[in-house]
N, C-alpha and C positions, 0 to 999 in steps of 0.2 A: 876695368877692361872685362870682358867674359873671359872667363875658362873651359875652350869646351872638349869635350872625350869625342879623340877621332871613332872611336868604336861605338859613339853614338849619335855619328854625323853621318850625313849624305852630302856632297853638291849637286844642285839641280841646275842644269845649264837647257834654259829656255832659246828655243829655236834660233838656235845658233848653227844655222844653214846656210847656205848659198844664195838662197827668196832672200836674205836678209843681208846677206854680207861679200855677196861678190857682185860685184856692180857688171859684171860681164854677162850673168843672166839671171838676178834676183828682179823677181817682181813688184815687191814691195822695199825696195832699196833702202838702207840705212846711206849718210849724205857719205857718197867716195871716199871725202877725205878721212873721215873715224871710224871708216871697215879697217882698215889694217894696225891702227892702234887698239883700238880694242880688241882685237883678235888677239897681238903680241899680248894685252895685262893679261885676258881671259887666258889664256899658254901657260903664262907665267903662275898663274895659282894654280890653275890646277893638274900641272906638273908638283907644285907645292904640297897640293892636299894627296894627289896621292900618293908620293913619297911617306907621310905620315898616316899613311889606309885608310884614308877617307875614299868610297867611290862616290866614282860620277856617273849619274843620270842624264843621260843627256832625253831630254822630249821633243819633239818633232811634229809642227803643221804638218798634215796631209791629206787631202782629201780627192776622194774618190772620183769627185767628178763637178764640175761648175753648179749645177744645182745645190747639190750641198753648200757651195756661199750663197749662194743664192736665196736660197730661204731665210735667211737674215737678211730684214726688211734693209736696215738699214746702211748692209755692206751693197745689198744691192742695187741701192738709190744712188751711190758714190762713185760705183764703177766704171759711170762715164760722166763724173765731176770733175773736169781739170782742174779745180783748184781746190779737190781735195786731198791730201798724203795719200789714201789709199785705193786712187782712180788705178783703174785696171784690176782691182783685186779679184775677179772672177776668174783670172788666170793664174792665182797665187797658190803656189806649190800643191801642184795638182799632180797624183801617184804617177811615179816613173820619170817626173822632171826633172832637171836638176837642182833646181830649188831645193828640192829637198835631200836632198845628200849635206850632211855636215862636214863644216869645214874640216879638211883630215889635219891641220895645226892642234885642232881643241879635241881630237876624239882618240884616245887611247885604247892598245888592244883589249884591254879586262873591262871598258865601259860597258854600261848599260844601257837600251835603248827602250824609249817609248816611245812609238810612231800612232797615227791615229787621231792627237790633238787636233782639233774641229772647232772651238773656241779657243776665247781668250785665257778661259780655264784650263788649266794643261789638269786638274785633276780629274776634268766632265766628260765622264764616257770612257775615260780610259784605263789602265793598272796602277798606274801610278800608286796611291797610297798602298794599292797591297803591295806594292814592289818592294817599298820603304818603310814598312812597316814588316813586315812578315816575311820579306825577302832580305834584308838588310837589319832589322833589327834598331830603326833610327828614330830620332829622337826630334832630333836636330836640324834642318834645312838649312844648307846656305845656298841663297837663288843667286844665279850668273844667266844675263841672255837679254835678250833684245823681245820688245820695247820695254824700256822700265815704262812707260805710262801706259802699257795694257796688261799685256801678258807675266810680267814681271810682278807689276803693283795686284792681279788679280789672282795670281798665285799665291801671295802674300796676302792676301787677303783670305785664301781658301785656308792655305796650311795655319794660318793662326786659329781660324775657325774651326781647326780640325785638334785646335793643341798642338800642333809643334811649336816647338822653338824654331824664330826664323832671324837669320842673318841676311842681306845681300850684299853682294858681293860690289860696293860701289866704284871700285874698278875695272873689272869684267859686266859694265852693264849698261846700254844707250840705246835710245831712240828714236825713229825718223820724225817724230813729232817736234824735233829744235833742243837746243839746252835749254831752254826756261821751261819746257812742260819734262825734261828730265829731268833738272835741277826740284820743280815742283815734286815731282812724283816720289823723290829719292826724301824730301822735305818730309811728304806725310806718312809714308811710310813708317819716317822717325818716328813721328806724331805719336802711330797707333799700332804700329803691328811690327814692328823688326826694328836690330841695329846694322845699322849700315855700316858697314867694317872696311878698311881700308885691305890692299892685299897682305901688306904687312902685320894687320892689327889681327888680320883672319888667321895668320900663318903662326903669329905667337899667341894667341888664343890654343888653336887648337895643339901646342907645345908646352900648354899650362904652364905659359909665361904671364900670363895677366896679373894684377892684383889681387 
């Protein structure tokens, strides 16, 4: 098992907002029966790492208007396709909409928030890397969030390319693309990018209880 230094580690929570995780308002919803369980598991992890001194950074997708979304040709094409999981994407997380609100159970009073993520890559055109390296002195990231298959996977690729050590919180990620794709994304990251670990494994590693 890894041993992680809490002083050099940050947890990055990607798109754990109402736009995915609150069935009442979600525009690109995770399956309703999966929302509560992943929120509960993530909340337990977030509380655990905070107690060990690890900062939590929330990254939130937020668009100024639908045109910013429609500039992507694929997203524009699938918006009206009822057979696509991302149908209706041009209404997703517009600025000021309820979807942009972080799930209350997951936000701590000292957590940091990076807004304005507009594509799958959490680092693109945001100050996430600056926040992590200069603000927090982190060289190790624990990734949690939605969707395992897109934004979490993309963050793992980019963080690895930027030479961060990357851990994926396997209990605190899920995907609107279904269980099979979720599991495949975890296997892909384990093969090439990151260490997928359970909540218990992460907390043990941060407590220097690894082998």
